[in-house]
N, C-alpha and C positions, 0 to 999 in steps of 0.2 A: 504494500500500500504506500503510495506516494502522495503526500499532502500537496494541494495546490496553493497558490499564493493566497487565495481567499481563506483556505483552511488555516494556514500559518498565521495570517493576520487575526483571525478569530481567537486562536490560542494565545497570541501575544496580548490580547486584551485582558487576560488574567494577570498580567504583570503589574498593572497599576493597583489592582486589588491586593496583590501580595505586598506591594510596597506600602500601601495604606495600612496593612495589618500590623506594621511596626507601632503605630499609634493606637490602632483599634484592633485587638486580637480577634474578635469575632469575624472580621473581614477575611481572615485566613480561610475559614470554612467556606465562605462565599466564593473565594477564588478557586478552592479545590472543587466545589460543586460546579462552578462554571466550566472549569477545565474538563471535568468528567462529562458534562453535557456536550461540550464540543467534540470530545473523543467519541462519545456515543453517536453523535450525528455523522462523524466520519465513518464509523463502523457501519452505520446504516447506509450511507452513501456507497461505501465499498460493496455492500451486499446488493444494493439496487443496481449497481453497475453491471453485475453479472459476470460470469466467466468468459473466457475467450471463445468457448464453444457457441456463444451467441452470435458469432461472426462467421461468414464464409469468406475465405481468403484464397486468391488464385494469382499465379504469375503466368504471363503469356509472353512469348517471344519466338522469333524464328528458330527453327531447329538447327540452322546453320548461321551463326553470326559471321559478319564480315570483318576482316582484318582492317584496322586503321580507319574504320567508318563509324559514324554515330548510329549505333544500333538501338532502336527503341525497346525498352522493357516495360511492359504494362502490368500494373498491379490492380487487381479487381477486388472490391470489398462489398459485401452485402450484409446489412444489419437486420436481424430477425425480429427485433422488438419494435414496439409501436411509438417510439419517441426518437427524435434526432440525437445523435451522439457525435461529439467532437473527438477526433482521434489523430494520432501520429503514426506513420508507417516508416519502418526502416528495413530495407532489404539487405541481404548478405551476398552480393556478387563476388566472384573471385577477386583476390587481392591484386592480380595482375591486370585487371581491367581499369582503364581510366574512367572515373565516374564524375558526371557533372553535378549530381545532387544526391546526397545520401538520405535525406529525410523528406517525406511527403506528408502533408497534413490536409485535413478536410473535415467536412461534416457529413455523416452518413444519415440520409433521410430514411424513414421507416420503409423497409422492404423495397428499396430502390438501390440498384447497383451503382457504386461509385467507381470511377476509373481514374487512375493516375499514371503518368508516364515519366520515366527518367531514361537517360541514355548512357550507354557504356561504349568505350572505344578500346577494344583489345589491341595490344601491340605485338602479340606473337600468335602464330597459329598453334593449334593443338587441342587437347582434351581438357576441359575444365568442369567445375561443378558449382552450382549455386548452393547457398546455405538456406537457413530458415528465413521466414518473414516475421519480423518483430512488430508487435502492435501495442500501442499505449492509448487508452481511452479514458475520458473523464466521466465521473459519476454524474447522475442527474442533478444532485444538489450542488455540484461544483466544488466540493470540499477535498476530494481525493481523486487520484487516477490509478487505474489498474493497468497491468501490463502482462503480456504473455507472448509466446512464440508458436508458430505453426511450422512443423517440419515439412518443408517443400524442397528438399535437396534433390536436384535433378542434374544429370550430366548435360553438358552442352559442348558443341564442337565449334571452334573458330576456323573458318575457311578463308581462303583468299577473298578479296573484296568482290562480292556479287551485286552490290548495290548499283555499280556502274552499268552492269548488264540489264538490270531491271529498269533503270532510268532510260537506257538506250531503247529498250523495247517500247516503253511508254511514249517517248518522244518520237520514235519512228512511226508509230501509229498516227500520231498527230502531225507528222511532217514538220517537226520543230527541232531537228537535231542540232541546229546552230546554237541552241541554248546551252549545250554542253561543249561547244567549240568545234564540232565536227563540220567540215566543209563539204559541200556537194561537189563531187569531182567526176561525175558521170559525163562522158563526152560522146555525143551523137556523131554519126558519120564515120566512125572508125571502128575497128574490130572486124570480126567475121561472123558474129551471130546476129540474126535478124532481130531488129528492134521495132520498126514501124515503117509505114509508107506516109509520105507527105508530098505536097506540091513542090515541083522543081523550082529552084532559085538560081539566079544567074551565076552565082559562085560555085554551084555544085559541079562535080566532075561528071563527064558524060558517061563514064563506066558505071556510075551509080544509078543511072536511069533504069527504071523497071519498065521494059517495053510492053509486057503483057498488060500491066495495070494502066499504062499510058494509052494503049489501044482501047481498053474498056471505058476509060473516062474521057477520052478525046482531048486530053491535055497532059503535058509532061508530068510524070510522077517519079520521085526519087525514093530509093530504098535506103533506110538508115540502119546502121549496124551498131551493136554494143560490144563492150569488151567480153572476151570469152569467159565462160564459166569452167568449172572443173580444173582450174589451175592449182598447182601445188604451192602451199605455204608451209614452211617448216620453221618453227620457233626453236632456237638453240639457246639453252640457258646455262650460263656459267655459274657454278655453285662453289667457286673457290673462295679463298679467305677474304679477298677484297670486297666480295659481295656481302660480307658480314657487317661492314661498317654502316652505322645508322645515319639516317637523315630524318630529323624531327621524331626521334625515338623509334623509328621503324627501319628495319634492315633494308638495304638496297635490294636484296634478293626478293623481299616481299613486294616491293614496288614492281619489280620485273615480273614476278608471278602474276600480279594483278593485270599487267599489260598483256602478258601472254594469253591469259584467259579471255580478256576483252577482245583481243585480235582474233582468237579462235572463234568466238561467238559471232562476231561481225562477218568474218570470212566464210564461215559455214553457212550463214544466212544468205550470202551472195552466191552460194553454189560451189565454192572452192573447196578443195581437199586440204585438210589441215593436219600437220604432224608435229612432233615434238621430240627433242633430245635434251638430256641434262648431262653435264660432265664437270669434273674437277681435274684431279690428276689421272682419272680414268673415266670411261663412259659410264654413266649411271643408268639412265632409262632411255629407251627409244620407242617411239610410237609412230608407225608408218602412217602417211597421209591417208585420210578417209573423209568422205562427205558426211553431212548430216549433223544434227544436234547431239546425237549419241556420242560423237567424238569429243565434243566439248565436255560432256559429263565424265568421260573416261579421263580426259586430261585433268579435270578438277580433282578427281580422286587420286590421281598419281601425284599431283603437285601439293596435295594437302600435307603430305608427310616429308616433303623435300626440305632439307636443311643445308646451310652452307658448311663447307668443310675447311678446317684450318690448314689448307695446302695451296700451293700455286697451281693455277689451271694449266693443264697440258693441252695447248691448242693443237699441236701437231697430231696427237693421238685422237683427240675428239673430232677435229674436222676431217682427218683422214678416214676415220670410221664413217662419218656422215657421207663423204664422197663415194665410198664403196656401197653404202646402203641405198643412196638416193642418186640415181643416174639421170633421171628426167629433169629437165630444166625447172627450177623452182625459185620462188622468193625465199631466201634463207635469212631470217631475222635473228641476229646474234646479240643477245643481251649479256653484256660483260662490263668490266671496269678496266680502265687503262692504268696499269701499274708501272709501266716503263721497263727498261732492261731487256733481258733475253726473251722473256715471255712476250713482250710487245713485238719484238722482231718475229717471233714465231707466229703471232696472230696475223701480222701483215703478210708474211710469206704464205701461210696456208689459206687465208681468205682470198689472196690473189689467185691461187689455184682454183678455188671454187668459182671465181668470177669468170673463168673461161667457159663454163657450162651453165651456170646459174646466175642469179642476181642477188648477191649478198648485201645485206644492210646491217651495219654494226651500230647498235644502240647503246649509248652510255648515259649514266645519270650524273649530272653535274651537282656538286656539293655547294650549297649556298654559303656554308661557313667558310669555305676556302676563298670564295669570291669576296666575302666580307673582310677576311683577314688580309687579302691582297690590297684592298682599298683603304684600309684603316690608316689613320695618321698616328705614327709611333709616338708614344708618350714615355716609353722606357726601353731599355735594352732588350727586354723580352718581346715587346711589340715589334722592334726592328727585326728580330730573328723570325718571329711569326710571319711578318709581311714578306720577308725574303724567301722563306720556305714555301709560302702559299704561291708567290709569284713564280717560283721555279716549277712547282707542280702544274700550274696552269700553262706555263710555256711548254713543258714536256707533253702535256695532254694535247695542246694545240698542234704541236709538231707531229704527234702520232696520228691525229685525225687527218692532217694534211697528207701524210705518207699514204694512208689508206685511200684517200681520194685520188692521189696520183696513180694508184694501181687500179683505178676503175671501180673502187668499192664505195658504195653509198654509206653515209654516216648520219647519225642523228644524236645530238648531245643536248639534252633538255633537263630542266629541274624535275625533281621527283614527283611533285604534285601535278605536273603537266605530261608525265610520261605516257599514260594510256591513251589520251586523246591525240597526242603528237604521233604516236605509232599508227593509230587508225587513220589519221589524215594522210600520212605518208603512204600507207598501203592503198588508200583510195586514189591518191594522186598517181601512183605507179600503175595501178590498174586502169585508170582513165587514160593514161598516156600510152597504153599498150606496151609497157616495158617488161611485163612479167613473161 
């Protein structure tokens, strides 16, 4: 039993009577009687408040929470009695989750369900478990509060970010993809798959004229084509030590995994075949390109448990294996980090070999902390060292990207929070230009 402020103030009113009893001893009995009366009222209030069994408590959330996203957790409460009750709710999410608000409060109306929402932001993939839901409610007289807990411990899995996929689906149906930064890159008049017929324009090529349709309509008609479907897209994921480094408390590997899944979802929706490979010092997993949404879910389950390894990536072994497994021309999107040295030379050499048959795209995540350190105004010898080190890292990164571009390799270097959208835009651009 926890007294409220009202209950404490009522008890404190006995203090003046006790003080006055110094001059008038009979007042001592009045003070004791008053205190016992207040305590009796508190006990009555505690009893009228009823046990926690008078409430129905429930927690609702997605079976698969998304990494690095604001996942809504809904708490539902229903009061069985015929009077309103003021209450406080405190959930027990896993300690590893970033929580925006730990305490929810409200008033439960008789036999009406109350719903409250708070958000969690998991920073690592894996298996977790929620704890109990703790409830504190006030008695009808307002003198005390009761509290209790409902055991609602349930396991929950944190997957790569799926909220981008759901948002993409929603905006695609509304034709509003520009709201998440996706550009419309479809180009009519190119490609080899039939798109539509339209009236001839002066700038159209004569070879695009559809003579049968022209004869039927008695006016020139042009055939438009779209980019081919069923092209191969392969995501290659570096799981070496450099991908362990965090950006905004989330590992670079997790940003890359989110981008891989988003790319797989969009590409499979456009009819392309999507595959995947992971590697560090050795090849981890390989999934041959396939069509359909089922491939997206296979990739989701495979990437759920992928972790970065404390080793240098072996580009020669990984990309040589890929060259043997995949001989058809493909868009090969390589998610990695540029660490310099011998491994950087190995990346440039082996990606250049892939460029003879396929279209490689090397995707890297820029670190905003390094850019900030390179631009800072030194205030101490430590700042001078930090700025020099950051500048050197940026220069080495710039040189590595230039070397890749000179070898005919496409590159994409973007901040972590823009990675998924930037990769999709580049994919749509390459597809629209018929470069795949």
